Each structure stands twice: as C-alpha cells, then as structure tokens.
N, CA and C of each residue as an Amber inpcrd file, in Angstrom:
protein
   270
   0.8510000  -1.1670000   0.0000000   0.0000000   0.0000000   0.0000000
   0.8990000   1.2330000   0.0000000   0.6490000   2.1230000  -0.9280000
   1.4890000   3.3010000  -1.0940000   0.7640000   4.5580000  -0.6400000
   1.4950000   5.3610000   0.1340000   0.8780000   6.6150000   0.5620000
   0.6620000   7.5580000  -0.6130000   1.3900000   7.3290000  -1.7350000
   1.2000000   8.1620000  -2.9250000  -0.1980000   8.0080000  -3.4980000
  -0.8410000   6.8660000  -3.2230000  -2.1990000   6.6310000  -3.7050000
  -3.2270000   7.4250000  -2.9030000  -2.8330000   7.8900000  -1.7150000
  -3.7380000   8.6130000  -0.8240000  -3.0580000   9.8810000  -0.3070000
  -2.8750000  10.8870000  -1.1660000  -2.1960000  12.1180000  -0.7360000
  -3.0720000  12.9210000   0.2320000  -2.4720000  13.8880000   0.9410000
  -3.2520000  14.7380000   1.8380000  -4.4530000  15.3430000   1.1100000
  -5.5910000  15.3610000   1.8170000  -6.8270000  15.8850000   1.2500000
  -7.7330000  14.8060000   0.6860000  -7.2360000  13.5700000   0.5890000
  -8.0220000  12.4690000   0.0380000  -8.9770000  11.9130000   1.0880000
 -10.2840000  11.8390000   0.7920000 -11.2130000  11.2040000   1.7300000
 -11.0650000   9.6770000   1.6220000 -10.9430000   9.0170000   2.7760000
 -10.7120000   7.5760000   2.7900000 -11.5210000   6.8900000   3.8920000
 -11.6530000   5.5660000   3.7320000 -12.2040000   4.6970000   4.7640000
 -11.1070000   3.6920000   5.0890000 -10.6830000   3.6640000   6.3450000
  -9.6200000   2.7650000   6.7830000 -10.2450000   1.6670000   7.6270000
  -9.9920000   0.4180000   7.2390000 -10.4890000  -0.7390000   7.9870000
  -9.2940000  -1.5230000   8.5170000  -9.3490000  -1.8600000   9.7990000
  -8.2760000  -2.6210000  10.4260000  -8.8600000  -3.7960000  11.1900000
  -8.1310000  -4.9160000  11.1510000  -8.5000000  -6.0840000  11.9240000
  -7.4260000  -6.2780000  12.9810000  -7.8550000  -6.3050000  14.2200000
  -6.9490000  -6.4690000  15.3540000  -7.2760000  -7.8050000  16.0030000
  -6.2600000  -8.6640000  16.1290000  -6.4680000  -9.9700000  16.7480000
  -5.6850000 -10.0230000  18.0470000  -6.3830000 -10.3940000  19.1090000
  -5.7560000 -10.4880000  20.4260000  -6.4360000 -11.6130000  21.1870000
  -5.6400000 -12.4620000  21.7680000  -6.1490000 -13.5970000  22.5420000
  -7.1380000 -14.4370000  21.7400000  -6.8560000 -14.6000000  20.4480000
  -7.7080000 -15.4270000  19.6040000  -8.9860000 -14.7700000  19.1430000
  -9.2320000 -13.5340000  19.5310000 -10.4410000 -12.8240000  19.1160000
 -10.0610000 -11.7090000  18.1460000 -10.8800000 -11.5440000  17.1090000
 -10.6380000 -10.4920000  16.1290000 -11.6600000  -9.3810000  16.2890000
 -11.1790000  -8.1660000  16.1930000 -12.0310000  -6.9810000  16.2590000
 -11.7700000  -6.1770000  14.9890000 -12.8280000  -5.7720000  14.3280000
 -12.6840000  -4.9430000  13.1410000 -13.0670000  -3.5140000  13.4770000
 -12.2430000  -2.5910000  13.0220000 -12.5260000  -1.1750000  13.2340000
 -12.5900000  -0.4720000  11.8790000 -13.2810000   0.6490000  11.8680000
 -13.4080000   1.4350000  10.6410000 -13.3350000   2.9120000  11.0160000
 -12.5020000   3.6500000  10.2950000 -12.3740000   5.0890000  10.5210000
 -12.5010000   5.7800000   9.1620000 -13.3650000   6.7750000   9.0890000
 -13.5690000   7.5440000   7.8590000 -13.1000000   8.9630000   8.1090000
 -12.3130000   9.4860000   7.1740000 -11.8310000  10.8510000   7.3110000
 -11.0290000  11.2690000   6.1040000 -10.3880000  12.4150000   6.2290000
  -9.5530000  12.9710000   5.1660000  -8.0960000  12.8540000   5.5790000
  -7.2640000  12.3870000   4.6550000  -5.8360000  12.2220000   4.9360000
  -5.2100000  13.5790000   5.2500000  -4.5670000  13.6570000   6.4110000
  -3.8130000  14.8510000   6.7930000  -2.3310000  14.6650000   6.4390000
  -1.7840000  13.4760000   6.8090000  -0.3690000  13.2260000   6.5270000
  -0.0360000  11.7550000   6.7060000   1.1100000  11.3630000   6.1660000
   1.7060000  10.0450000   6.3510000   3.0620000  10.2490000   6.9970000
   3.4470000   9.3590000   7.9040000   4.7610000   9.4490000   8.5440000
   5.3090000   8.0520000   8.7680000   6.6190000   7.9010000   8.6750000
   7.3070000   6.7100000   9.1590000   7.9280000   7.1370000  10.4720000
   7.4580000   6.5610000  11.5810000   7.9400000   6.9730000  12.8940000
   8.4550000   5.7690000  13.6620000   9.4880000   5.9790000  14.4760000
  10.0170000   4.8660000  15.2690000   9.0300000   4.4500000  16.3520000
   9.0870000   3.1640000  16.7230000   8.1770000   2.6460000  17.7420000
   8.6080000   3.0450000  19.1400000   9.9000000   3.2620000  19.3250000
  10.4210000   3.5450000  20.6520000  10.8510000   2.2760000  21.3630000
  10.6440000   1.1330000  20.7210000  11.0420000  -0.1370000  21.3250000
  12.5620000  -0.2700000  21.3290000  13.1070000  -0.6770000  22.4370000
  14.5560000  -0.8010000  22.5620000  15.0800000  -2.0760000  21.9250000
  14.2210000  -3.0750000  21.6990000  14.6940000  -4.3690000  21.2240000
  14.6160000  -4.5380000  19.7120000  14.1020000  -3.5660000  18.9800000
  13.9890000  -3.6890000  17.5370000  15.2470000  -3.1870000  16.8580000
  15.4870000  -3.7120000  15.6880000  16.6970000  -3.3180000  14.9610000
  16.3330000  -2.9140000  13.5450000  16.0040000  -1.6910000  13.3780000
  15.7120000  -1.1410000  12.0620000  16.6580000   0.0140000  11.8260000
  16.2560000   0.8840000  10.9570000  17.0380000   2.0920000  10.6970000
  17.1910000   2.8710000  12.0070000  18.3450000   3.3270000  12.3130000
  18.6960000   4.0280000  13.5610000  18.4380000   3.1720000  14.7920000
  18.4430000   1.8420000  14.6190000  18.2780000   0.9470000  15.7600000
  16.8550000   0.8080000  16.2530000  15.8780000   1.3630000  15.5250000
  14.4820000   1.2780000  15.9500000  13.6120000   0.8530000  14.7730000
  12.5310000   0.1610000  15.0860000  11.5790000  -0.2440000  14.0730000
  10.7030000   0.9550000  13.7330000  10.5460000   1.2260000  12.4460000
   9.6920000   2.3260000  12.0130000   8.3600000   1.7790000  11.5320000
   7.2820000   2.4170000  11.9370000   5.9380000   2.0480000  11.5130000
   5.3440000   3.1630000  10.6730000   4.5500000   2.7680000   9.6840000
   3.8620000   3.7560000   8.8560000   2.6430000   4.2360000   9.6340000
   2.5020000   5.5380000   9.7500000   1.3880000   6.1290000  10.4990000
   0.6030000   7.0590000   9.5710000  -0.7140000   6.9750000   9.6590000
  -1.6040000   7.7880000   8.8520000  -2.4090000   8.6930000   9.7750000
  -2.3570000   9.9940000   9.5230000  -3.1470000  10.9430000  10.3010000
  -4.3770000  11.3290000   9.4900000  -5.5540000  11.0960000  10.0990000
  -6.8270000  11.4230000   9.4600000  -7.5730000  12.4720000  10.2550000
  -8.3070000  13.3200000   9.5460000  -9.2280000  14.2590000  10.2000000
 -10.6370000  13.7920000   9.8760000 -11.3780000  13.4600000  10.9340000
 -12.7580000  13.0090000  10.7660000 -13.6520000  14.2100000  10.4800000
 -14.8610000  13.9290000  10.0250000 -15.8220000  14.9830000   9.6740000
 -16.0940000  15.9000000  10.8580000 -16.1070000  15.3430000  12.0930000
 -16.3930000  16.1460000  13.2820000 -15.1840000  16.9460000  13.7750000
 -14.0350000  16.8290000  13.0450000 -12.8330000  17.5870000  13.4000000
 -11.8220000  16.8080000  14.2190000 -12.2230000  15.6580000  14.7720000
 -11.2920000  14.8330000  15.5560000 -10.1740000  14.3320000  14.6520000
  -8.9410000  14.3220000  15.1700000  -7.7930000  13.8130000  14.4340000
  -7.4220000  12.4560000  15.0080000  -7.2390000  11.4690000  14.1140000
  -6.8520000  10.1170000  14.5170000  -5.5150000   9.7720000  13.8810000
  -4.6060000   9.1910000  14.6600000  -3.3180000   8.7250000  14.1730000
  -3.3580000   7.2020000  14.1810000  -3.2930000   6.5940000  12.9910000
  -3.4510000   5.1530000  12.8460000  -2.1310000   4.5060000  12.4440000
  -1.8090000   3.3700000  13.0500000  -0.6770000   2.5550000  12.6260000
  -1.1570000   1.6920000  11.4670000  -0.4550000   1.7600000  10.3520000
  -0.8470000   1.0170000   9.1650000   0.0050000  -0.2480000   9.0780000
  -0.6750000  -1.4090000   8.9920000   0.0430000  -2.6810000   8.9130000
  -0.6360000  -3.5890000   7.8910000  -0.2410000  -4.8660000   7.8690000
  -0.8000000  -5.7960000   6.8910000  -2.2800000  -6.0710000   7.0980000
  -2.8120000  -5.7740000   8.2730000  -4.2240000  -5.9700000   8.5530000
  -5.0710000  -4.7570000   8.2360000  -4.5070000  -3.8080000   7.4890000
  -5.1830000  -2.5510000   7.1780000  -5.5530000  -2.4890000   5.7040000
  -6.7800000  -2.0680000   5.4150000  -7.1630000  -1.7630000   4.0400000
  -7.6460000  -0.3150000   4.0110000  -7.3060000   0.3670000   2.9330000
  -7.6950000   1.7710000   2.7720000  -8.4150000   1.9020000   1.4370000
  -9.6070000   2.4960000   1.4760000 -10.3930000   2.7140000   0.2640000
 -10.6230000   4.2100000   0.0830000 -10.4050000   4.6690000  -1.1290000
 -10.6440000   6.0770000  -1.4550000 -12.1470000   6.2970000  -1.5840000
 -12.6430000   7.3740000  -0.9920000 -14.0590000   7.7270000  -1.0530000
 -14.2630000   8.9320000  -1.9540000 -15.4640000   9.0890000  -2.4330000
 -15.7910000  10.2660000  -3.2250000 -15.8170000  11.4960000  -2.3450000
 -16.3920000  11.3450000  -1.1320000 -16.4820000  12.4500000  -0.1840000
 -16.7150000  11.8760000   1.2000000 -16.4220000  12.6590000   2.2350000
 -16.7540000  12.2540000   3.5880000 -17.9510000  13.0800000   4.0210000
 -19.0730000  12.4350000   4.1980000 -20.3140000  13.1130000   4.5610000
 -20.5300000  13.0430000   6.0500000 -21.2460000  14.0210000   6.6130000
 -21.5730000  13.9510000   8.0420000 -22.2460000  12.6130000   8.3490000
 -21.8290000  11.9920000   9.4350000 -22.3520000  10.7020000   9.8150000
 -21.5040000   9.5460000   9.3450000 -20.5220000   9.8250000   8.4480000
 -19.6330000   8.7910000   7.9500000 -18.4550000   8.5540000   8.8610000
 -18.1890000   9.4410000   9.8100000 -16.9950000   9.3140000  10.6450000
 -17.1060000   8.0550000  11.4940000 -15.9440000   7.3140000  11.5590000
 -15.9560000   6.0730000  12.3180000 -15.4330000   6.2370000  13.6950000
C-alpha cells in the first residue's frame, strides 16, 4: 500500500482487523488524509534504521474535526471515497 495513492486531502475509509487472545475486532475510521509518517516505535529491542523499528502512520481528520493517528500494517485496508459526509466518521 502506497501513501502516494492517498495524498493529503483524500477522503478515505480505513479498515483494520486487530487480533488479540484469539479474538478479532474490526474497526473502521472515515476521514480525510492529513499526513503520512514513518515513525520509530520507541522499542529498545527492535533493529531497524537508527536501531528502531519504524511504523507507517496515517493521520486522518474526521468529519467532526477529531484527528486520529493510525498505525498502518498488513491488517489494514484503505479505500478512497468520493467524499466524507456527516455521519460517515468512524
């Protein structure tokens, strides 16, 4: 998944599946892309660039103005929307 496909200003629907203790939870967030970042996790035991694991993070602004920072991983799907309408915020 490329952030170039979803530049700032793009309305999107982000779906994530989180599995913990054998149970899966699906979440959905609708908003407009504010920014993409590769940020370190802060974990001391990872070995990536600069000795830390970097995660892709997506900042979205929901219709109600709330800003959400999402970690993007293999369990994430992002769909481009035509528009974000009131009531669509997840």
